[in-house]
C-alpha positions as CSV (number, residue, x, y, z in Angstrom):
1,M,17.6,-0.3,28.4
2,I,16.8,1.3,25.0
3,G,19.9,1.6,22.8
4,V,19.8,4.4,20.3
5,L,22.3,4.4,17.4
6,G,22.7,7.6,15.4
7,A,21.4,9.5,18.4
8,T,23.0,12.8,17.3
9,G,21.6,12.7,13.7
10,A,18.5,14.5,12.6
11,V,16.0,11.7,13.4
12,G,17.9,10.5,16.4
13,R,18.0,13.9,18.1
14,A,14.2,14.3,17.5
15,A,13.5,10.8,18.8
16,V,15.6,10.8,22.0
17,P,13.2,12.9,24.1
18,G,10.2,10.7,23.3
19,L,12.2,7.5,23.8
20,A,13.4,8.9,27.2
21,G,9.8,9.0,28.3
22,L,9.1,5.3,27.8
23,G,10.3,4.3,31.3
24,L,13.7,2.7,30.5
25,P,17.2,4.2,30.6
26,L,18.7,5.2,27.3
27,R,22.1,4.2,25.9
28,C,22.9,6.6,23.1
29,A,25.6,6.2,20.5
30,A,27.1,8.1,17.5
31,R,30.0,7.5,15.3
32,R,31.6,10.7,16.5
33,P,30.0,12.0,19.7
34,P,30.0,15.8,19.5
35,V,30.7,16.3,23.2
36,P,33.3,13.9,24.6
37,G,32.4,12.7,28.1
38,D,28.7,13.3,27.9
39,G,27.9,9.6,28.1
40,T,27.3,9.1,24.4
41,W,29.0,5.9,23.2
42,A,31.3,6.1,20.2
43,V,30.2,3.3,17.9
44,D,31.4,2.7,14.3
45,L,28.9,0.3,12.7
46,R,31.9,-1.2,10.8
47,D,33.3,-2.5,14.1
48,P,31.4,-5.7,15.0
49,A,32.9,-6.1,18.4
50,R,32.0,-2.5,19.5
51,L,28.5,-2.8,18.0
52,A,27.9,-6.1,19.9
53,E,29.2,-4.5,23.1
54,F,26.7,-1.6,22.6
55,C,23.7,-3.9,22.0
56,A,24.5,-6.2,25.0
57,G,21.9,-5.6,27.8
58,C,19.5,-3.6,25.6
59,R,15.8,-4.6,25.5
60,V,15.3,-2.7,22.3
61,V,17.8,-1.2,19.9
62,V,16.6,1.7,17.8
63,N,18.8,2.4,14.7
64,C,18.7,6.0,13.5
65,A,22.0,5.7,11.8
66,G,22.3,5.7,8.0
67,P,22.3,5.6,5.1
68,S,20.1,2.6,5.1
69,Y,21.6,1.2,1.8
70,E,24.9,0.9,3.6
71,V,23.6,-0.2,7.1
72,L,21.2,-2.9,5.7
73,D,21.0,-5.6,8.4
74,T,24.3,-4.8,10.2
75,V,22.6,-3.3,13.3
76,A,19.6,-5.6,13.2
77,R,21.8,-8.7,13.3
78,A,23.8,-7.4,16.2
79,A,20.7,-6.4,18.2
80,L,18.9,-9.7,17.6
81,D,22.0,-11.7,18.4
82,A,22.2,-9.8,21.7
83,G,18.7,-10.8,22.5
84,A,17.2,-7.4,21.8
85,D,14.2,-6.4,19.7
86,Y,14.8,-3.9,16.9
87,V,13.2,-0.7,15.6
88,D,14.4,1.1,12.4
89,P,13.0,4.4,11.0
90,A,14.2,3.1,7.6
91,G,15.1,-0.5,6.8
92,D,12.3,-0.9,4.3
93,D,11.9,-3.8,1.9
94,P,15.6,-4.8,1.4
95,L,16.1,-5.2,5.2
96,H,12.8,-7.1,5.5
97,A,14.1,-9.6,2.9
98,L,17.4,-10.0,4.7
99,L,15.7,-10.7,8.0
100,A,13.2,-13.2,6.6
101,P,15.5,-16.2,6.8
102,R,16.2,-15.5,10.5
103,D,12.5,-16.4,11.4
104,L,12.2,-14.0,14.3
105,A,8.7,-15.3,15.1
106,S,10.0,-18.7,16.2
107,R,12.7,-17.0,18.2
108,G,10.3,-14.7,20.0
109,R,12.0,-11.5,18.7
110,R,10.5,-8.5,17.1
111,A,11.7,-6.1,14.3
112,V,9.7,-3.1,13.3
113,L,10.9,-1.6,10.0
114,S,10.0,1.6,8.1
115,A,9.1,3.3,11.4
116,G,9.8,6.8,10.0
117,L,8.2,9.3,7.6
118,L,8.3,7.9,4.1
119,P,7.7,5.0,4.5
120,G,6.1,4.9,7.9
121,L,3.7,7.7,8.5
122,S,2.8,7.7,4.8
123,G,1.4,4.2,5.2
124,L,-0.4,5.0,8.5
125,L,-2.4,8.0,7.1
126,P,-4.5,5.9,4.8
127,R,-5.4,3.7,7.7
128,M,-6.4,6.7,9.8
129,L,-8.7,7.8,7.0
130,A,-10.1,4.4,6.3
131,G,-10.9,3.8,9.9
132,H,-14.0,5.8,9.4
133,G,-15.3,3.8,6.5
134,Q,-14.3,1.8,3.4
135,A,-11.8,3.5,1.0
136,T,-12.0,2.7,-2.7
137,G,-9.6,5.5,-3.9
138,L,-6.4,7.1,-2.6
139,L,-4.7,10.3,-3.9
140,A,-1.7,11.7,-2.1
141,F,1.4,13.8,-2.4
142,A,4.4,14.5,-0.2
143,G,7.3,16.9,-0.4
144,G,8.5,20.3,0.4
145,L,11.7,22.3,0.9
146,A,13.9,21.5,3.8
147,P,17.6,20.6,4.4
148,L,18.6,17.0,4.0
149,T,21.3,15.2,5.9
150,P,24.0,13.6,3.7
151,A,22.6,10.1,4.6
152,A,19.0,11.2,3.8
153,A,20.1,12.7,0.5
154,R,21.9,9.5,-0.6
155,D,18.9,7.3,0.4
156,F,16.5,9.6,-1.4
157,L,18.6,9.5,-4.6
158,L,18.6,5.7,-4.5
159,S,14.9,5.4,-3.8
160,A,14.0,4.8,-7.4
161,S,16.2,1.7,-7.7
162,A,16.1,0.5,-4.1
163,G,13.2,-1.8,-4.5
164,I,10.8,0.3,-2.3
165,G,8.7,1.7,-5.1
166,E,8.3,2.3,-8.8
167,P,8.5,5.7,-10.7
168,L,5.6,6.5,-13.0
169,A,3.4,3.7,-11.6
170,G,-0.1,3.9,-10.2
171,W,-2.5,1.4,-8.6
172,S,-5.4,0.6,-10.7
173,G,-8.1,-2.1,-10.6
174,G,-6.5,-3.4,-7.3
175,R,-3.0,-3.9,-8.7
176,R,0.1,-2.1,-9.8
177,A,-0.1,-0.3,-13.1
178,P,3.5,0.3,-14.4
179,R,4.3,3.4,-16.4
180,S,0.6,4.6,-16.3
181,L,1.3,8.1,-15.1
182,R,3.5,11.0,-15.9
183,P,4.8,14.1,-14.0
184,V,2.7,17.1,-13.7
185,R,4.9,20.2,-14.1
186,D,4.5,23.8,-12.9
187,V,1.4,23.1,-11.0
188,R,0.0,24.8,-7.9
189,L,-1.1,22.4,-5.2
190,P,-3.0,22.9,-1.9
191,F,-0.9,23.5,1.2
192,L,2.3,24.3,-0.9
193,P,3.6,27.8,-1.6
194,G,4.4,28.5,-5.3
195,E,4.6,26.1,-8.2
196,A,5.9,22.6,-8.1
197,T,6.4,19.5,-10.1
198,A,4.6,16.3,-9.0
199,Y,6.4,13.1,-9.9
200,P,4.3,9.9,-9.8
201,Y,5.9,7.2,-7.7
202,L,4.1,4.1,-6.2
203,P,5.8,3.1,-2.9
204,T,5.6,-0.5,-2.0
205,E,4.2,0.7,1.3
206,I,1.2,2.3,-0.5
207,E,0.7,-1.0,-2.5
208,R,0.5,-2.8,0.8
209,A,-1.9,-0.3,2.3
210,A,-4.1,-0.3,-0.8
211,A,-4.3,-4.1,-0.8
212,L,-5.1,-4.2,2.9
213,L,-7.8,-1.6,2.6
214,G,-9.3,-2.9,-0.6
215,V,-8.5,0.3,-2.5
216,R,-9.1,0.0,-6.2
217,E,-7.4,3.2,-7.5
218,A,-4.4,4.9,-5.9
219,R,-1.9,7.6,-7.0
220,W,1.1,8.9,-5.0
221,Y,3.2,11.8,-6.0
222,N,6.6,13.1,-4.7
223,V,6.4,16.9,-5.0
224,F,9.3,19.3,-5.5
225,P,9.0,23.1,-5.6
226,T,10.1,24.7,-8.8
227,G,13.7,25.7,-8.4
228,R,17.3,24.6,-8.4
229,A,16.7,21.3,-6.4
230,E,14.0,20.2,-8.7
231,R,16.2,20.8,-11.8
232,V,19.1,19.0,-10.2
233,L,16.9,16.0,-9.4
234,S,15.5,15.9,-12.9
235,A,18.9,16.0,-14.4
236,L,20.2,13.3,-12.1
237,W,17.3,10.9,-12.7
238,N,17.4,11.4,-16.4
239,G,21.1,11.0,-16.7
240,G,21.7,8.5,-13.9
241,V,23.7,9.0,-10.6
242,P,27.3,8.1,-11.5
243,D,28.8,9.3,-8.2
244,L,26.4,9.1,-5.3
245,D,28.4,11.4,-2.9
246,E,28.8,14.1,-5.6
247,A,25.1,13.9,-6.5
248,A,24.0,14.1,-2.8
249,A,26.3,17.2,-2.4
250,R,24.7,18.8,-5.5
251,L,21.2,18.2,-4.2
252,M,22.0,19.6,-0.7
253,E,23.6,22.7,-2.2
254,A,20.6,23.3,-4.5
255,I,18.3,23.0,-1.5
256,R,20.4,25.4,0.5
257,L,20.2,28.0,-2.3
258,D,16.5,27.4,-2.8
259,L,15.9,28.1,0.9
260,A,17.6,31.5,0.8
261,G,15.2,33.9,2.4
262,R,12.5,31.2,2.7
263,D,11.2,29.1,5.6
264,P,11.6,25.3,5.3
265,Y,8.5,23.2,5.2
266,H,7.3,19.6,4.5
267,R,3.8,18.3,3.7
268,I,2.1,15.0,3.4
269,V,-1.4,15.2,2.0
270,V,-3.5,12.0,1.7
271,Q,-7.1,11.9,0.4
272,A,-9.3,8.9,0.7
273,S,-12.6,8.5,-1.1
274,G,-15.3,5.9,-0.7
275,P,-19.1,5.3,-0.4
276,A,-19.2,7.6,2.7
277,G,-17.5,10.5,0.9
278,T,-14.1,12.0,0.7
279,R,-11.7,12.9,3.6
280,T,-8.3,14.6,3.4
281,L,-5.5,14.6,6.1
282,V,-2.6,17.0,6.0
283,V,0.6,16.7,8.0
284,A,2.5,20.0,8.0
285,S,5.9,20.4,9.6
286,T,9.1,22.4,9.3
287,D,10.9,19.3,8.1
288,G,10.2,15.6,8.1
289,Y,12.4,14.7,11.1
290,E,10.0,15.4,13.9
291,P,7.1,13.4,12.5
292,A,9.4,10.6,11.5
293,A,10.7,10.5,15.1
294,A,7.2,10.3,16.4
295,V,6.6,7.1,14.4
296,T,9.9,5.7,15.7
297,V,8.9,6.4,19.3
298,A,5.4,4.9,18.7
299,A,7.0,1.7,17.3
300,T,9.4,1.4,20.3
301,A,6.5,1.9,22.7
302,A,4.5,-0.7,20.9
303,V,7.4,-3.2,21.1
304,L,7.9,-2.6,24.8
305,G,4.2,-2.7,25.5
306,G,3.8,-6.1,23.9
307,T,1.3,-5.1,21.2
308,V,3.7,-6.1,18.4
309,P,3.7,-9.9,17.8
310,A,7.0,-11.7,17.3
311,G,8.3,-11.5,13.8
312,T,9.5,-8.9,11.2
313,H,7.0,-6.2,10.5
314,Y,6.5,-2.9,8.7
315,A,5.4,-0.1,11.1
316,A,2.4,0.9,9.1
317,G,1.0,-2.6,9.4
318,V,1.3,-3.1,13.2
319,L,1.1,0.3,14.8
320,E,-2.3,1.7,16.0
321,P,-3.0,4.8,13.9
322,S,-4.8,6.6,16.7
323,E,-1.8,6.4,18.9
324,V,0.5,7.9,16.2
325,H,-2.2,10.6,15.6
326,A,-2.0,11.5,19.3
327,L,1.8,11.7,19.3
328,L,1.8,13.9,16.3
329,G,-0.8,16.2,17.9
330,G,1.6,16.8,20.8
331,L,4.6,17.8,18.8
332,P,5.5,21.5,18.5
333,G,5.9,22.6,14.9
334,V,3.8,19.7,13.6
335,T,0.1,19.9,12.7
336,L,-2.2,17.1,11.6
337,T,-5.5,18.5,10.3
338,E,-8.4,17.3,8.2
339,A,-9.4,19.4,5.2
340,G,-12.7,19.9,3.5
341,P,-14.3,16.9,1.7
342,E,-14.5,18.7,-1.7
343,L,-10.8,19.6,-1.8
344,H,-9.3,19.2,-5.3
345,L,-5.7,17.9,-4.9
346,I,-4.3,17.4,-8.4
347,D,-5.5,17.3,-12.0
348,V,-5.6,13.6,-12.6
349,E,-6.1,14.1,-16.4
350,R,-2.8,15.9,-16.7
351,A,-1.2,13.1,-14.9
352,G,-2.5,10.3,-17.1
353,A,0.2,8.9,-19.3
354,G,-2.1,7.6,-22.0
355,R,-0.3,5.2,-24.4
356,T,3.2,6.5,-23.9
357,V,5.3,8.3,-21.4
358,E,7.1,11.4,-22.6
359,E,10.9,11.2,-23.1
360,G,12.7,12.6,-20.1
361,D,9.8,11.9,-17.7
362,L,11.8,9.3,-15.7
């Protein structure tokens, strides 16, 4: 049995068809099932008894419920106590720290975290590129314009302070370089329509990938099209987020207005350079939920297939990149392509902070 919490959410809905093809029956749950009597369990994560009842008898529990800063290890503990393995499209560093004292390796249990888009697929793409030769440099950006769920909006707004990355930081000389970069504003980037602002942000996942691959220089940018949503984000990040629910509502409304008359899109572009040359991978989708779900399905399949050792892991470190590549290639509305070796992604001189970072760049 595969248990799927948050099965009616954006990632859950996208993941369920793939999970259904893994050879085990599904037990799906939502806080408020949209169709009473369709077999979906009603599970409130704040009800320990109900959560334990749901996890009982599952071989793997996949948690697509959020927001992750509220869920933390609630579902993981219930799943592991029921004797199940655990897969989480989010989770990230805070959950990894909470699970460390449980010593899953000695108990023969498995937890695969960050099995989604960012982090998740973002950490697998450098491994896909580096599989063809040594990478000494990474340059990447991710972003777009697509609706956010309330949970995703709240998680995103907290990302700068959630311990999963550092704004304005780069990776230089094989280590983190704090406050070494600054935003690049009103820039046109390949694969994105119109102008955008690129905000430097070094995810801990990219730090791990860079260290694993021996990368000396790496830069990651979160990209936002010029418009209402970008202005809302800039104001929130510069002035703080006093009320998270209100801030999330403002961001979702700004995205809705920006999308008027436009098609939603999301892009992850990763470029690796090394002695053998430069290669660029582009993941294009309508939104980020389908590719995130593909990583979740791949992680669940790996756990069931016995290729993940006992212990707590990040998906980007234990999944086979070629298998995720194959899953992405079979998704409607998602393309994974390789661009030309001489492609210029972003003006790195404009992004260098020099001695100081401009006021208001946080």
